[in-house]
Wavefront OBJ file of the C-alpha trace (Angstrom):
o trace
v 10.151 -23.499 -30.094
v 10.013 -26.929 -31.660
v 9.599 -30.172 -29.725
v 13.264 -30.884 -30.399
v 14.256 -27.806 -28.436
v 12.177 -28.703 -25.397
v 14.497 -31.154 -23.716
v 15.560 -31.673 -20.131
v 18.690 -33.424 -18.890
v 18.903 -35.531 -15.709
v 21.354 -32.992 -14.267
v 18.786 -30.194 -14.771
v 15.908 -32.102 -13.181
v 16.461 -31.135 -9.541
v 17.107 -27.486 -10.454
v 13.859 -27.298 -12.414
v 12.007 -28.918 -9.528
v 13.251 -26.090 -7.322
v 12.436 -23.330 -9.800
v 11.011 -23.874 -13.257
v 11.358 -20.215 -14.194
v 15.152 -20.543 -14.207
v 14.881 -23.052 -17.048
v 12.488 -20.812 -18.982
v 14.811 -17.813 -18.662
v 17.642 -19.948 -20.010
v 15.508 -21.195 -22.911
v 14.509 -17.618 -23.743
v 18.148 -16.590 -24.113
v 18.209 -14.291 -21.106
v 21.743 -13.097 -20.267
v 23.337 -15.068 -17.453
v 25.726 -13.937 -14.754
v 29.341 -14.918 -15.459
v 30.534 -18.269 -14.217
v 32.856 -18.169 -11.219
v 36.388 -19.485 -11.057
v 35.442 -22.390 -8.785
v 32.915 -23.629 -11.336
v 35.488 -23.407 -14.125
v 37.994 -25.374 -12.067
v 35.242 -27.928 -11.493
v 35.010 -28.403 -15.256
v 38.746 -29.034 -15.365
v 38.596 -31.567 -12.519
v 35.700 -33.343 -14.191
v 37.542 -33.366 -17.510
v 40.667 -34.845 -15.918
v 38.637 -37.692 -14.409
v 37.038 -38.415 -17.781
v 40.411 -38.351 -19.548
v 41.845 -40.760 -16.996
v 38.903 -43.125 -17.473
v 39.527 -43.116 -21.229
v 43.332 -43.003 -21.203
v 44.847 -43.745 -17.764
v 47.701 -41.524 -16.648
v 50.922 -43.481 -16.346
v 52.733 -41.031 -14.090
v 52.743 -37.540 -12.597
v 54.197 -36.059 -15.780
v 51.292 -37.226 -17.927
v 48.836 -35.911 -15.323
v 50.562 -32.508 -15.248
v 50.574 -32.293 -19.034
v 46.841 -32.956 -19.263
v 46.182 -30.544 -16.379
v 48.007 -27.714 -18.106
v 46.240 -28.375 -21.398
v 42.803 -28.241 -19.822
v 43.627 -25.213 -17.679
v 45.006 -23.359 -20.711
v 41.881 -24.142 -22.710
v 39.619 -22.724 -20.010
v 41.814 -19.668 -19.407
v 41.813 -18.797 -23.102
v 38.022 -18.879 -23.078
v 37.862 -16.736 -19.942
v 40.384 -14.206 -21.251
v 38.312 -13.678 -24.412
v 35.404 -12.314 -22.330
v 35.933 -8.940 -20.603
v 33.670 -9.993 -17.723
v 35.653 -13.142 -16.896
v 39.158 -12.023 -17.947
v 40.010 -11.084 -14.341
v 39.740 -14.774 -13.384
v 42.957 -15.503 -15.290
v 45.117 -17.090 -14.033
v 42.856 -19.545 -12.253
v 45.683 -20.468 -9.890
v 45.380 -16.979 -8.392
v 41.616 -16.428 -8.509
v 40.317 -19.799 -7.299
v 40.405 -20.551 -3.606
v 42.237 -23.793 -2.719
v 43.344 -24.279 -6.332
v 46.546 -26.109 -5.346
v 44.754 -28.189 -2.709
v 42.115 -29.396 -5.153
v 44.701 -30.188 -7.789
v 46.815 -32.150 -5.305
v 43.771 -34.067 -4.048
v 42.856 -35.101 -7.570
v 46.430 -36.116 -8.380
v 46.630 -38.240 -5.237
v 43.291 -39.888 -5.937
v 44.448 -40.914 -9.410
v 48.158 -41.710 -9.223
v 49.362 -40.825 -5.739
v 48.705 -42.936 -2.694
v 45.703 -44.725 -4.204
v 45.731 -48.523 -3.788
v 45.965 -50.513 -7.046
v 42.374 -51.737 -6.784
v 41.211 -48.146 -6.463
v 42.982 -47.155 -9.684
v 41.291 -50.060 -11.421
v 37.973 -48.882 -10.047
v 38.304 -45.552 -11.830
v 38.793 -47.200 -15.200
v 36.129 -48.382 -17.616
v 35.511 -52.064 -18.174
v 34.003 -52.887 -21.530
v 34.114 -56.657 -21.300
v 31.210 -58.229 -23.164
v 27.977 -58.280 -21.197
v 26.330 -60.924 -23.331
v 23.519 -58.414 -23.946
v 23.739 -57.306 -27.617
v 21.786 -54.051 -27.290
v 23.616 -53.142 -24.104
v 26.983 -53.477 -25.866
v 26.363 -50.242 -27.777
v 25.799 -48.387 -24.510
v 29.115 -49.039 -22.794
v 31.805 -46.386 -22.647
v 32.570 -42.786 -21.788
v 30.163 -39.882 -22.339
v 27.341 -42.157 -23.471
v 24.335 -40.307 -24.841
v 20.971 -41.542 -23.594
v 17.507 -40.455 -24.689
v 18.846 -38.835 -27.858
v 15.504 -38.938 -29.643
v 13.402 -38.109 -26.595
v 12.609 -35.094 -24.456
v 14.621 -36.293 -21.465
v 18.175 -36.627 -22.718
v 21.717 -36.436 -21.443
v 25.206 -37.930 -21.394
v 26.279 -40.382 -18.719
v 29.919 -39.889 -17.717
v 30.680 -43.589 -17.829
v 28.715 -46.822 -18.340
v 30.708 -49.974 -17.699
v 30.529 -53.570 -16.612
v 31.459 -54.676 -13.101
v 31.146 -58.001 -11.274
v 27.457 -57.426 -10.532
v 26.388 -56.296 -13.995
v 26.199 -52.819 -15.542
v 26.849 -49.648 -13.542
v 26.390 -46.005 -14.455
v 29.151 -43.780 -13.076
v 28.853 -40.051 -12.480
v 31.973 -38.073 -11.552
v 31.551 -35.380 -8.910
v 34.056 -32.700 -7.961
v 32.039 -31.216 -5.090
v 30.216 -32.697 -2.123
v 27.856 -35.417 -3.260
v 27.207 -37.404 -0.078
v 24.873 -36.803 2.834
v 24.212 -38.531 6.127
v 21.030 -40.436 6.869
v 21.865 -41.002 10.510
v 23.666 -44.267 9.805
v 27.351 -45.072 9.631
v 27.563 -44.994 5.830
v 27.094 -41.913 3.654
v 24.288 -41.779 1.109
v 23.944 -39.850 -2.118
v 22.360 -36.419 -1.973
v 18.800 -36.758 -3.330
v 19.431 -34.629 -6.405
v 22.397 -36.761 -7.453
v 20.601 -40.028 -6.734
v 17.698 -38.865 -8.927
v 20.117 -37.970 -11.705
v 21.469 -41.525 -11.807
v 17.988 -43.019 -11.481
v 16.874 -41.082 -14.543
v 19.881 -42.358 -16.472
v 18.973 -45.890 -15.394
v 15.412 -45.539 -16.729
v 16.720 -44.075 -19.985
v 19.268 -46.904 -20.292
v 16.535 -49.498 -19.784
v 14.316 -47.829 -22.371
v 17.067 -48.081 -24.989
v 18.532 -51.505 -24.206
v 15.725 -53.411 -22.517
v 17.980 -54.124 -19.522
v 18.285 -52.486 -16.115
v 21.735 -51.470 -14.891
v 22.653 -53.039 -11.555
v 23.600 -49.828 -9.778
v 24.806 -46.242 -9.991
v 28.071 -44.952 -8.615
v 28.970 -41.409 -7.596
v 32.753 -41.124 -7.795
v 34.410 -38.154 -6.155
v 37.553 -36.093 -6.312
v 38.962 -37.208 -2.971
v 38.617 -40.950 -3.650
v 35.160 -41.093 -2.108
v 32.281 -43.004 -3.619
v 28.613 -43.670 -2.948
v 26.447 -46.287 -4.624
v 22.875 -45.656 -5.751
v 20.390 -48.506 -6.048
v 17.956 -48.711 -8.951
v 14.411 -49.730 -8.094
v 12.582 -49.935 -11.457
v 9.271 -48.496 -10.255
v 10.984 -45.513 -8.658
v 13.210 -44.872 -11.693
v 10.310 -45.049 -14.138
v 8.256 -42.789 -11.876
v 11.008 -40.160 -11.968
v 11.184 -40.373 -15.753
v 7.422 -39.847 -15.976
v 7.678 -36.942 -13.544
v 10.459 -35.353 -15.629
v 8.342 -35.564 -18.787
v 5.345 -34.049 -17.008
v 7.513 -31.267 -15.641
v 8.785 -30.472 -19.129
v 5.186 -30.344 -20.390
v 4.362 -27.862 -17.620
v 7.315 -25.681 -18.591
v 6.364 -25.665 -22.252
v 2.731 -24.813 -21.514
v 3.756 -21.963 -19.199
v 6.112 -20.548 -21.821
v 3.429 -20.615 -24.504
v 0.867 -19.016 -22.166
v 3.298 -16.347 -20.960
v 2.880 -17.424 -17.331
v 6.426 -18.647 -16.722
v 7.128 -16.325 -13.802
v 4.423 -18.150 -11.836
v 6.813 -21.126 -11.717
v 9.451 -19.087 -9.881
v 10.208 -20.009 -6.284
v 12.067 -16.931 -5.020
v 13.978 -17.721 -1.841
v 17.547 -16.861 -0.799
v 18.682 -20.493 -0.630
v 17.374 -21.185 -4.153
v 18.217 -17.918 -5.881
v 21.776 -17.453 -4.621
v 23.146 -19.988 -7.111
v 20.962 -18.962 -10.051
v 22.748 -17.239 -12.935
v 19.570 -15.592 -14.206
v 18.838 -13.357 -11.215
v 19.324 -10.061 -13.122
v 16.352 -10.806 -15.400
v 14.097 -12.540 -12.892
v 11.221 -10.310 -11.813
v 10.302 -12.436 -8.763
v 13.903 -12.364 -7.521
v 14.371 -8.615 -8.074
v 11.107 -8.038 -6.209
v 12.415 -10.238 -3.381
v 15.654 -8.240 -3.325
v 13.673 -4.990 -3.135
v 11.465 -6.409 -0.379
v 14.629 -7.304 1.573
v 15.632 -3.632 1.530
v 18.118 -3.948 -1.308
v 20.634 -6.259 0.375
v 20.330 -10.020 0.027
v 23.183 -12.515 0.077
v 25.802 -11.415 -2.442
v 23.590 -8.820 -4.171
v 22.922 -5.113 -3.552
v 20.226 -2.956 -5.157
v 19.655 0.781 -4.844
v 20.403 4.139 -6.407
v 24.033 4.502 -7.470
v 24.956 7.885 -6.035
v 28.689 7.997 -6.720
v 31.497 6.175 -8.462
v 35.070 7.133 -7.596
v 37.768 5.346 -9.587
v 41.321 5.873 -8.306
v 44.234 4.146 -9.984
v 43.556 0.433 -9.465
v 40.648 0.981 -7.062
v 36.979 1.832 -7.311
v 34.592 3.030 -4.594
v 30.836 2.961 -5.167
v 28.117 4.442 -2.971
v 24.678 2.866 -3.291
v 21.594 4.156 -1.472
v 19.487 1.108 -0.595
v 16.078 1.148 1.070
v 17.768 0.334 4.386
v 20.551 2.918 4.127
v 23.791 3.651 2.244
v 26.144 0.873 1.198
v 29.793 1.157 0.164
v 31.184 -1.207 -2.466
v 34.933 -1.387 -3.028
v 36.773 -2.995 -5.925
v 40.447 -3.590 -6.605
v 42.371 -5.454 -9.270
v 41.681 -6.416 -12.845
v 37.913 -5.869 -12.810
v 38.125 -2.179 -11.820
v 38.123 -0.779 -15.363
v 35.115 -2.811 -16.448
v 33.167 -2.031 -13.257
v 33.938 1.682 -13.594
v 32.425 1.634 -17.099
v 29.338 -0.241 -15.896
v 28.970 2.212 -12.999
v 29.203 5.196 -15.358
v 26.190 3.871 -17.275
v 24.182 3.446 -14.082
v 25.119 6.621 -12.193
v 22.042 8.279 -10.689
v 19.851 5.274 -11.526
v 18.655 2.239 -9.623
v 21.191 -0.511 -10.142
v 21.701 -4.061 -8.944
v 25.227 -5.181 -8.141
v 25.604 -8.949 -8.299
v 28.375 -10.997 -6.729
v 29.777 -8.919 -3.863
v 30.966 -10.033 -0.422
v 29.905 -8.231 2.757
v 32.351 -7.435 5.513
v 30.665 -8.895 8.629
v 28.987 -6.341 10.849
v 29.380 -3.477 8.365
v 27.658 -1.852 5.393
v 30.773 -2.358 3.280
v 30.998 -4.850 0.436
v 33.919 -6.011 -1.703
v 33.560 -6.711 -5.407
v 35.079 -9.850 -6.897
v 36.530 -10.630 -10.336
v 33.084 -11.458 -11.787
v 30.964 -8.837 -9.990
v 28.639 -7.105 -12.458
v 26.470 -3.971 -12.312
v 23.074 -3.915 -14.027
v 20.775 -0.934 -14.442
v 17.447 -2.198 -13.114
v 14.479 -2.451 -15.433
v 11.799 -0.905 -13.214
v 9.109 -2.953 -14.949
v 10.598 -6.055 -13.395
v 9.946 -4.817 -9.841
v 6.367 -5.838 -9.028
v 6.007 -4.774 -5.409
l 1 2 3 4 5 6 7 8 9 10 11 12 13 14 15 16 17 18 19 20 21 22 23 24 25 26 27 28 29 30 31 32 33 34 35 36 37 38 39 40 41 42 43 44 45 46 47 48 49 50 51 52 53 54 55 56 57 58 59 60 61 62 63 64 65 66 67 68 69 70 71 72 73 74 75 76 77 78 79 80 81 82 83 84 85 86 87 88 89 90 91 92 93 94 95 96 97 98 99 100 101 102 103 104 105 106 107 108 109 110 111 112 113 114 115 116 117 118 119 120 121 122 123 124 125 126 127 128 129 130 131 132 133 134 135 136 137 138 139 140 141 142 143 144 145 146 147 148 149 150 151 152 153 154 155 156 157 158 159 160 161 162 163 164 165 166 167 168 169 170 171 172 173 174 175 176 177 178 179 180 181 182 183 184 185 186 187 188 189 190 191 192 193 194 195 196 197 198 199 200 201 202 203 204 205 206 207 208 209 210 211 212 213 214 215 216 217 218 219 220 221 222 223 224 225 226 227 228 229 230 231 232 233 234 235 236 237 238 239 240 241 242 243 244 245 246 247 248 249 250 251 252 253 254 255 256 257 258 259 260 261 262 263 264 265 266 267 268 269 270 271 272 273 274 275 276 277 278 279 280 281 282 283 284 285 286 287 288 289 290 291 292 293 294 295 296 297 298 299 300 301 302 303 304 305 306 307 308 309 310 311 312 313 314 315 316 317 318 319 320 321 322 323 324 325 326 327 328 329 330 331 332 333 334 335 336 337 338 339 340 341 342 343 344 345 346 347 348 349 350 351 352 353 354 355 356 357 358 359 360 361 362 363 364 365 366 367 368 369 370
């Protein structure tokens, strides 16, 4: 890999701090688990906020038109992939779809006070700082020529100077014991990295960061230069560590296998430390099951699988649009050790239910190291 390829974005920083091997698996081109419907809807929500910042919606009709366009674009992409086709339509597969849409609509053009609407919009009034003028706007690229690089959602002027805005569709605030919420550390670090990158390119420090949420919430992030520059140095050192491990073939040593870290990682099927952890747990961990696939019984629009784990038999049931694909994957793994990713356990039982993006992998025994 060339130096140009070895780059890290501010949004990746906290993930790589948790587990560097995830980044290396991604860089190596390892297959990833399919994205879930909630994540896809998050892309739509984020896109709507960005569109509104660039071209404010005048009324509900213009909001609905943009919503349908972005939903259609994502559904076409999902439908083209057999693994994600069962997510279409998103209105049916995503929990609280209508609630999230309504919350976003209200936050933009519903009951929002006029000053709040103004607060969502960019302000590109002259700053009086020539170099900074080129770094105002939507989707501003920072660190383009460096190893730490990314796009800030919005950089604009406000009464106190320059602020960097990051739109969030999920929970982004935490409590520090006081009356006011604070930014989650990983999101604060993301904005602090952008601030250091902005200063490196313009020679000026932005006044603050702003996390702006779906439900009209917001949290400010302060920029202390020493702390921001320290994070940027740390990010560069971390990237050096990743590159050295990849070249030495010791990347798996950077893995940090733990249920709370691995459950959201898309590269679990090809991660030896995680598969070993799953085996050590007896073959059942979170939303994943591993064991010998003893039987596969497809019936009409249903599928029943029997998997013998190290802690006993497990039943996995599937219904709906993913049944045909899962039946084919099960046929390839019958009589072998398989890992089934993305199932939901019925509390107090050994029965699991497959979802639209559940997948079945035949386990590479060389990846199990215990």
